[in-house]
N, CA, C and O of each residue as an XYZ file, in Angstrom:
256
protein
N     -19.606    -31.630     23.635
C     -19.026    -30.255     23.521
C     -19.510    -29.474     22.604
O     -19.795    -29.981     21.520
N     -19.731    -27.962     22.834
C     -20.521    -27.281     21.887
C     -19.898    -26.901     20.941
O     -18.686    -26.779     21.119
N     -20.451    -26.572     19.598
C     -20.157    -26.207     18.238
C     -19.645    -24.658     18.422
O     -20.569    -23.974     18.861
N     -18.555    -23.979     18.234
C     -18.644    -22.106     18.573
C     -19.618    -21.855     16.933
O     -19.749    -22.473     15.876
N     -19.994    -20.917     17.379
C     -21.425    -20.477     16.200
C     -20.331    -19.486     15.309
O     -19.323    -18.931     15.745
N     -20.762    -19.467     14.222
C     -19.840    -18.931     13.165
C     -20.805    -17.804     12.355
O     -21.718    -18.138     11.599
N     -20.511    -16.701     12.591
C     -21.014    -15.540     12.315
C     -21.261    -15.488     10.682
O     -20.168    -15.319     10.142
N     -22.111    -15.559      9.913
C     -22.117    -15.512      8.604
C     -22.797    -14.308      7.982
O     -23.869    -13.833      8.357
N     -22.008    -13.854      6.944
C     -22.917    -12.693      6.391
C     -23.950    -12.847      5.693
O     -23.963    -13.841      4.967
N     -25.301    -11.806      5.677
C     -26.359    -12.036      5.333
C     -25.931    -12.431      3.435
O     -24.810    -12.142      3.016
N     -26.930    -13.054      2.554
C     -26.717    -13.185      1.089
C     -26.453    -11.873      0.496
O     -25.790    -11.815     -0.539
N     -26.817    -11.028      0.940
C     -26.533     -9.563      0.032
C     -25.294     -9.115      0.341
O     -24.618     -8.475     -0.464
N     -24.838     -9.467      1.731
C     -23.365     -8.756      1.418
C     -22.594     -9.404      1.026
O     -21.590     -8.851      0.577
N     -22.683    -11.002      0.996
C     -21.438    -11.749      0.349
C     -21.531    -11.316     -0.919
O     -20.448    -10.951     -1.375
N     -22.622    -11.214     -1.784
C     -22.749    -10.724     -3.376
C     -21.742     -9.333     -3.033
O     -20.565     -9.200     -3.369
N     -22.354     -8.632     -2.478
C     -21.767     -7.084     -2.436
C     -20.041     -6.968     -2.233
O     -19.324     -6.017     -2.545
N     -19.708     -8.072     -1.700
C     -18.185     -8.212     -1.348
C     -17.469     -8.734     -2.441
O     -16.274     -8.511     -2.635
N     -18.035     -9.279     -3.002
C     -17.429     -9.906     -4.368
C     -18.029     -9.212     -5.666
O     -17.898     -9.809     -6.735
N     -18.664     -8.014     -5.635
C     -18.766     -7.284     -6.626
C     -17.459     -6.757     -7.369
O     -16.303     -6.945     -6.992
N     -17.804     -6.178     -8.309
C     -16.592     -5.302     -8.822
C     -16.457     -3.998     -8.709
O     -15.409     -3.375     -8.877
N     -17.478     -3.571     -8.432
C     -17.762     -2.036     -7.503
C     -17.356     -2.122     -6.229
O     -17.294     -1.070     -5.593
N     -16.999     -3.361     -5.589
C     -16.553     -3.306     -4.036
C     -15.111     -3.369     -4.244
O     -14.399     -2.664     -3.528
N     -14.449     -4.319     -5.363
C     -13.312     -4.101     -5.505
C     -12.412     -3.139     -5.594
O     -11.413     -2.826     -4.946
N     -13.186     -2.564     -6.910
C     -12.806     -0.855     -7.329
C     -12.584      0.010     -6.425
O     -11.627      0.781     -6.492
N     -13.770     -0.001     -5.076
C     -14.132      0.898     -3.989
C     -12.826      0.837     -3.013
O     -12.099      1.744     -2.608
N     -12.797     -0.742     -2.758
C     -11.528     -1.234     -2.167
C     -10.171     -0.451     -2.575
O      -9.640      0.326     -1.781
N      -9.602     -0.724     -3.966
C      -8.528     -0.699     -4.008
C      -8.280      1.124     -3.913
O      -7.266      1.638     -3.442
N      -9.443      1.875     -4.470
C      -9.152      3.259     -4.346
C      -8.739      3.766     -3.315
O      -7.729      4.445     -3.131
N      -9.841      3.309     -2.339
C      -9.116      3.644     -0.675
C      -7.815      3.304     -0.273
O      -6.983      4.009      0.298
N      -7.741      2.112     -0.649
C      -6.409      1.817     -0.378
C      -5.397      2.371     -0.842
O      -4.542      2.538      0.027
N      -5.061      2.800     -2.027
C      -4.549      3.459     -2.860
C      -4.122      4.984     -2.506
O      -3.045      5.529     -2.745
N      -5.178      5.476     -1.922
C      -5.637      6.969     -1.301
C      -5.055      6.720     -0.136
O      -4.779      7.753      0.473
N      -4.765      5.740      0.398
C      -3.832      5.951      1.797
C      -2.616      5.225      1.869
O      -2.035      4.915      2.909
N      -2.178      4.909      0.427
C      -0.642      4.688      0.304
C      -0.620      3.428      0.590
O       0.500      3.036      0.915
N      -1.431      2.650      0.593
C      -1.584      1.100      1.574
C      -1.409      1.077      3.240
O      -1.298      0.137      4.027
N      -1.433      2.560      3.434
C      -1.113      2.201      4.846
C      -2.324      2.337      5.833
O      -3.310      2.943      5.412
N      -2.343      1.831      7.101
C      -3.633      1.938      8.087
C      -3.640      3.422      8.755
O      -2.787      4.047      9.386
N      -4.978      3.719      8.345
C      -5.112      4.874      8.902
C      -4.958      4.939     10.527
O      -4.167      5.787     10.938
N      -5.371      4.444     11.119
C      -5.242      4.334     12.487
C      -4.068      4.286     12.922
O      -3.741      5.325     13.496
N      -3.115      3.320     12.875
C      -1.735      3.393     13.282
C      -0.495      3.564     12.285
O       0.626      3.543     12.793
N      -0.616      3.734     10.875
C       0.192      4.083     10.155
C       0.912      2.823      9.504
O       1.782      3.009      8.653
N       0.605      1.731      9.844
C       1.461      0.483      9.355
C       0.670      0.042      8.075
O      -0.472      0.437      7.842
N       1.409     -0.852      7.227
C       1.134     -1.103      6.312
C      -0.391     -2.295      6.222
O      -0.322     -3.384      6.791
N      -1.382     -1.968      5.621
C      -2.441     -2.757      5.815
C      -3.228     -3.142      4.597
O      -2.903     -2.435      3.643
N      -4.272     -4.138      4.270
C      -4.748     -4.346      3.139
C      -6.156     -4.671      3.002
O      -6.724     -5.204      2.049
N      -6.823     -4.094      4.570
C      -8.065     -4.089      4.850
C      -9.038     -2.719      4.858
O      -8.591     -1.656      5.290
N     -10.093     -2.812      4.461
C     -10.617     -1.425      4.397
C     -12.256     -1.793      5.417
O     -13.087     -2.677      5.210
N     -12.233     -0.893      6.332
C     -13.194     -0.959      7.216
C     -14.479     -0.203      7.098
O     -14.251      0.753      6.356
N     -15.664     -0.196      7.471
C     -16.700      0.824      7.477
C     -17.048      1.612      8.683
O     -17.125      1.188      9.836
N     -17.293      3.094      8.159
C     -17.655      3.944      9.326
C     -19.207      3.458      9.728
O     -19.546      3.635     10.899
N     -20.050      2.923      8.906
C     -20.962      2.690      9.568
C     -21.277      0.870      8.922
O     -21.131      0.472      7.767
N     -21.681      0.170      9.998
C     -21.739     -1.201      9.524
C     -22.846     -1.166      8.631
O     -23.849     -0.454      8.664
N     -22.270     -2.642      7.293
C     -23.327     -2.566      6.409
C     -24.091     -2.965      7.059
O     -25.130     -2.340      6.844
N     -24.273     -3.971      8.071
C     -25.102     -5.024      8.511
C     -26.316     -4.058      9.008
O     -27.421     -4.314      8.531
N     -26.236     -3.205      9.727
C     -26.799     -2.252     10.299
C     -27.845     -1.425      9.290
O     -28.991     -1.101      9.602
N     -27.160     -1.144      7.943
C     -27.958     -0.025      7.100
C     -27.304     -0.204      5.707
O     -26.407      0.322      5.047
N     -28.412     -1.444      5.562
C     -27.450     -2.135      3.802
C     -28.164     -1.277      3.083
O     -28.572     -1.827      2.060
N     -28.547      0.016      3.190
C     -28.859      1.127      2.101
C     -27.799      1.743      1.563
O     -27.807      2.281      0.456
N     -26.551      1.670      2.566
C     -25.358      1.933      2.435
C     -24.078      1.278      1.573
O     -22.906      1.653      1.528
N     -24.802      0.064      0.852
C     -24.260     -0.629      0.527
C     -23.216     -0.289     -0.727
O     -22.217     -1.003     -0.822
N     -23.373      0.528     -1.463
C     -22.740      0.848     -2.160
C     -23.664      2.214     -2.745
O     -24.667      1.933     -3.401
N     -23.321      3.761     -2.505
C     -23.743      4.625     -3.087
C     -22.990      4.948     -4.919
O     -21.861      4.908     -5.407
N     -23.997      5.170     -5.285
C     -23.513      5.445     -6.839
C     -23.849      7.071     -7.052
O     -24.929      7.633     -6.866
N     -22.331      7.762     -7.590
C     -22.228      9.103     -7.807
C     -22.473      9.269     -9.376
O     -22.442     10.387     -9.890
């Protein structure tokens, strides 16, 4: 029996998603959407990226 391959994020992305900056940016985005999904309008708690971070890691966090 074959084992299913599991996708693992690169270490750099794992550290990013555990950072205070990401948690703050995520909370702000969810609050700005009143906790609702931008696509369907139902309650949600996930934040998705327009540009995949694995493709362009320079976009991990823009500092203003």
